[in-house]
C-alpha positions in Angstrom: -4.4 30.8 -16.9 -1.8 33.4 -16.1 -2.0 37.1 -15.1 1.1 39.4 -15.2 -0.3 41.2 -11.8 0.7 41.2 -8.1 1.4 38.0 -5.8 -0.6 38.2 -2.6 2.9 37.7 -0.9 4.3 40.5 -2.8 1.5 42.9 -1.7 1.7 42.0 1.6 5.5 42.5 1.8 5.2 45.9 -0.6 8.0 44.5 -2.9 5.9 45.8 -6.0 6.6 49.2 -5.3 10.0 48.7 -6.4 9.5 45.7 -8.7 6.7 46.6 -10.8 4.1 43.9 -12.1 5.0 40.4 -11.6 3.3 37.0 -12.2 0.4 36.2 -10.0 -0.1 32.6 -9.1 -1.8 29.3 -8.2 -3.7 15.4 -11.2 -6.2 15.4 -8.8 -7.6 12.5 -6.5 -7.2 9.1 -8.3 -10.2 7.1 -9.5 -13.1 8.0 -11.1 -15.5 10.7 -10.2 -18.7 9.6 -8.6 -21.4 11.0 -6.9 -20.8 13.5 -4.2 -19.8 11.9 -1.2 -22.2 13.1 1.9 -20.6 16.1 3.5 -21.8 17.7 6.9 -22.7 21.2 6.2 -21.2 24.2 7.7 -24.3 24.7 9.9 -24.0 21.2 11.4 -20.5 22.3 12.7 -21.7 25.2 14.9 -23.3 22.9 17.6 -19.4 21.9 18.6 -17.5 23.6 21.2 -14.5 25.8 19.7 -13.7 25.9 16.2 -14.3 23.1 13.7 -11.4 23.8 11.3 -8.4 25.2 12.6 -5.9 25.6 10.0 -3.3 27.8 8.1 -3.0 29.5 4.4 -0.8 28.1 1.8 0.1 29.8 -1.5 0.4 28.4 -4.7 2.4 30.9 -6.7 4.9 31.4 -9.7 7.4 32.9 -7.3 8.7 36.5 -7.5 12.2 35.1 -8.4 13.6 31.7 -9.7 13.6 29.0 -7.1 10.7 30.0 -4.8 7.8 29.5 -6.7 5.4 26.4 -6.4 7.1 23.0 -6.5 5.3 19.4 -6.0 7.8 17.9 -4.1 8.0 20.9 -1.6 4.2 21.2 -1.7 3.5 17.7 -0.4 6.5 18.2 2.4 4.8 21.0 3.4 1.5 19.6 3.5 2.4 16.9 5.8 4.2 19.5 8.1 0.9 21.0 8.1 -1.1 18.1 9.0 1.6 16.4 11.4 3.7 19.0 12.9 1.3 22.0 13.1 -1.5 19.7 14.0 -4.1 21.9 11.6 -7.1 19.9 10.2 -7.7 22.6 7.5 -5.9 24.3 4.7 -6.5 27.5 2.3 -5.2 26.8 -1.1 -5.0 30.1 -2.8 -3.0 31.7 -6.0 -3.8 32.0 -9.6 -2.4 28.6 -11.1 -5.6 26.7 -11.5 -3.8 23.4 -12.1 -1.2 24.3 -9.1 -4.2 24.8 -6.5 -6.1 21.7 -7.8 -3.0 19.5 -7.4 -2.3 20.9 -3.8 -6.2 20.6 -2.9 -6.0 17.1 -3.9 -2.9 16.1 -2.0 -4.4 18.2 1.2 -7.2 15.9 0.7 -5.5 12.9 0.5 -3.6 13.7 3.6 -7.3 14.1 5.6 -7.2 18.1 5.6 -10.4 20.0 4.9 -9.9 22.2 2.0 -10.8 25.7 1.0 -9.8 26.9 -2.5 -9.7 30.4 -3.3 -9.1 31.9 -6.7 -7.0 35.3 -6.8 -6.4 36.7 -10.1 -6.2 40.4 -9.6 -5.3 43.5 -12.2 -7.2 42.1 -15.1 -10.4 42.3 -16.6 -13.5 41.4 -14.3 -14.8 38.8 -16.7 -11.2 37.1 -16.9 -11.4 37.1 -13.0 -15.0 35.2 -13.4 -13.9 32.9 -16.0 -10.8 32.0 -13.7 -13.5 31.5 -10.8 -15.4 29.2 -12.9 -12.7 27.0 -13.6 -11.2 26.8 -10.2 -14.7 26.0 -9.1 -15.0 23.2 -11.5 -11.8 21.8 -9.8 -13.3 22.1 -6.6 -16.5 20.1 -7.7 -14.3 17.4 -9.1 -12.8 16.9 -6.0 -16.0 17.3 -3.9 -17.7 14.3 -5.9 -14.5 12.2 -5.2 -15.4 12.7 -1.7 -12.7 15.7 -0.6 -14.2 18.2 2.1 -13.9 21.5 0.1 -15.3 24.8 0.2 -15.1 27.4 -2.5 -14.6 30.8 -2.1 -15.2 33.1 -4.6 -12.2 35.3 -3.9 -10.4 37.9 -1.6 -10.9 41.6 -0.9 -12.2 42.5 -4.3 -12.0 46.1 -3.3 -8.1 45.7 -3.6 -7.6 43.3 -6.1 -10.6 43.9 -8.9 -9.4 47.1 -11.1 -12.0 49.5 -11.6 -13.2 49.6 -8.1 -10.7 51.7 -6.5 -8.3 53.8 -8.5 -4.9 52.4 -8.9 -3.0 49.7 -11.5 -2.3 47.4 -8.4 -3.6 46.9 -5.1 -0.6 48.9 -3.5 -1.8 52.1 -5.6 -5.3 51.3 -4.6 -4.1 51.0 -0.9 -2.5 54.2 -1.1 -5.2 55.9 -2.8 -7.6 54.7 0.0 -5.5 56.1 2.9 -5.2 59.3 1.1 -9.0 59.5 0.2 -8.8 59.3 -3.4 -11.6 57.4 -3.9 -15.4 57.2 -3.6 -16.7 54.8 -1.0 -20.2 55.0 -2.1 -19.5 54.3 -5.8 -17.0 51.3 -4.7 -19.7 49.9 -2.8 -22.3 50.0 -5.5 -19.7 48.2 -7.9 -18.7 45.5 -5.1 -22.6 45.0 -4.7 -23.0 44.0 -8.3 -19.5 42.1 -8.4 -19.9 40.2 -5.5 -23.5 38.4 -6.3 -22.0 37.7 -9.9 -19.6 35.8 -8.5 -21.8 33.7 -6.2 -23.8 33.0 -9.1 -20.5 31.8 -11.0 -19.5 29.8 -8.2 -22.6 28.1 -7.6 -23.0 27.2 -11.5 -19.9 25.2 -11.2 -19.7 23.8 -7.5 -22.6 22.5 -5.1 -20.7 22.5 -1.8 -20.5 25.3 0.7 -19.4 28.9 -0.9 -18.4 32.0 0.7 -16.1 35.1 0.2 -13.0 36.5 1.6 -14.0 40.0 2.9 -12.1 42.3 4.5 -13.2 43.1 8.1 -16.1 46.0 7.9 -16.5 45.3 4.4 -20.4 45.5 3.6 -21.4 42.2 2.3 -24.9 40.7 1.6 -24.1 37.2 3.3 -27.3 35.5 2.3 -25.5 35.0 -0.6 -23.1 32.6 1.0 -23.2 29.5 3.4 -20.4 31.0 5.5 -19.7 34.5 6.6 -15.9 34.9 6.1 -13.6 37.6 7.4 -10.1 38.3 7.3 -9.3 39.8 10.5 -6.1 41.6 11.9 -7.4 43.6 14.3 -5.3 44.0 17.8 -6.8 44.8 21.0 -5.3 45.1 24.6 -8.3 44.2 26.1 -9.5 40.6 24.9 -13.3 41.8 25.1 -12.8 44.2 22.2 -12.5 41.0 19.8 -16.2 39.6 20.8 -17.5 43.1 20.5 -16.0 43.2 17.0 -16.8 40.0 15.6 -20.0 39.5 17.3 -22.3 41.5 14.9 -21.1 38.8 12.3 -23.6 36.3 14.0 -26.6 38.2 12.7 -26.8 36.4 9.7 -27.3 33.0 11.6 -24.8 31.3 9.6 -21.2 30.1 10.6 -18.7 32.6 10.8 -15.1 32.1 9.8 -11.8 33.9 10.2 -10.6 33.3 6.9 -7.0 35.1 7.4 -5.6 36.4 10.6 -2.3 37.2 11.9 0.7 39.5 12.5 4.0 40.2 11.5 7.5 39.1 13.7 8.7 42.4 15.4 7.5 43.8 18.8 4.4 46.3 18.4 3.4 44.4 15.1 0.0 43.4 16.4 -0.9 47.0 16.6 0.1 47.5 13.0 -2.3 45.0 12.3 -2.7 44.4 8.2 -0.4 47.2 7.5 2.5 45.5 9.4 3.8 44.3 6.2 4.6 48.5 5.2 7.8 48.3 7.0 10.2 47.5 4.3 11.8 50.2 2.3 11.9 48.8 -1.3 13.5 52.3 -2.8 16.7 51.0 -1.6 19.3 49.2 -3.8 19.0 46.4 -1.3 15.5 46.4 0.5 15.9 46.9 4.2 13.6 47.6 7.2 12.5 50.9 8.0 13.3 52.8 11.2 14.5 51.0 14.6 12.3 47.8 14.2 13.2 44.8 16.6 12.5 41.3 15.7 10.4 39.6 18.3 8.9 35.9 17.3 7.7 35.9 20.6 5.2 39.1 20.0 3.8 37.0 17.1 3.4 33.7 18.9 1.7 35.4 22.0 -0.7 37.2 19.4 -1.7 34.3 17.5 -2.1 32.4 21.0 -4.4 35.0 22.4 -6.8 35.4 19.2 -7.2 31.7 18.6 -8.1 31.5 22.0 -10.8 34.4 21.4 -12.0 32.4 18.3 -12.5 28.8 20.2 -14.1 30.9 23.0 -16.7 32.4 20.4 -17.2 29.2 18.8 -16.4 30.3 15.6 -16.4 28.0 12.5 -13.0 28.1 11.4 -9.8 30.3 11.8 -7.0 30.2 9.1 -3.7 31.8 9.8 -1.9 34.0 7.3 0.3 32.2 6.5 2.5 28.9 6.5 5.7 30.3 4.7 6.7 33.6 2.4 9.8 32.1 0.5 10.1 35.9 -0.8 10.7 37.6 2.6 13.9 36.0 3.9 15.3 35.9 7.6 19.0 37.3 7.8 20.7 37.8 10.8 21.7 41.6 9.9 18.3 43.4 11.4 18.1 45.9 8.7 18.0 43.1 5.9 15.8 40.7 7.9 12.7 40.7 5.7 11.0 38.3 7.6 10.2 40.9 10.4 7.6 42.0 7.7 6.3 38.5 7.2 3.0 37.0 8.6 4.0 33.5 8.3 4.6 30.6 10.8 7.9 29.7 9.3 11.4 31.9 8.7 12.6 31.3 4.7 16.3 30.6 4.7 18.1 31.3 1.5 21.0 29.6 0.8 22.8 32.9 -0.9 22.8 36.2 0.4 20.9 38.3 -2.2 18.9 35.5 -4.0 17.0 32.7 -3.6 17.6 29.2 -4.8 16.0 26.0 -5.4 17.8 25.1 -2.3 16.2 27.4 0.4 14.6 26.1 3.5 12.2 26.9 6.0 12.7 26.7 9.7 9.6 27.1 12.2 9.3 30.0 14.4 8.2 30.5 18.0 4.7 31.1 16.4 4.9 28.0 14.7 5.2 26.2 17.8 2.7 28.3 19.6 -0.2 27.1 16.9 0.6 24.0 16.7 0.5 23.5 20.9 -2.8 25.4 20.3 -4.4 22.9 17.4 -3.1 19.9 19.1 -4.8 20.8 22.3 -7.8 22.0 20.8 -8.3 19.2 18.7 -7.8 16.7 21.4 -10.8 18.7 23.7 -13.1 19.2 20.7 
């Protein structure tokens, strides 16, 4: 199934403001499907000290340009790096291409990683989004029955990606309308209160493992519908006690709490920009460029992630997933004003072989944040 909409990566870099609508993205484990292997439920994991699952997000996308979309060989190499170099024990596989997501999830499971599958079809009728969720859920159930450790997320921040909740043809227009107050929060909440339970029912009809939903921080969700309370979290506090205060209310449901997205961009002051750090590129220019006088700082990104992961460990949350592994559509360039990687949340910097267009020969290199997260994951994993 394919949607002529917006990729998550394109939304977070703001490229759609200039480029318009573009394609949204996303063999399983060998052997005959068998009865589901016993898996520890998320409830059992909460007795441990620190996080149970530490990982990163990995998008299975068509790509905004030829050469940077999902590639099986590249995917396998990336997952090896996630497992061996980043020392992660979990990965969020997300996108729109069900076959791509299933292949990626199967490879991750083969490499011993715990897997979260999250479909992100957007900007199409609600029925198509739920059908896409069901198709993804069937693949997740197949993996689960083959013994993979897999969770299913019914989606991500429906208020932004599902039409009709907030005015706008795509996520960028909806964000703009929300910032300007051109929406009705109460009406939007009523629509969410109908859609989210419908998505939960759709998921449970086809998948019999743990189910969750990728909510934005401060979203109002009936978490009794799900096995795990999940939040996409981009807050910043100079005093770490602010994180504890802000996240503690999620515990009231008596369920495992997971941070399903967290991170910051790669410039000085990025943590303070939170989830809007991507909005620092001017795509109205003939060649997109960085706005203002931003200064690249890999150290800023690394320090923030080290601090926030430490907070999640001390809170004994269930999981923390860093957004994200790589953003091939946002290349790093030596000339500051064209260094789109500054507005990227990824742990790696994409290096294009040509200045103005990607080719299949692009590669990534680790940022300081990659090494900081790898050190944290390795150390925490040894003491868990």
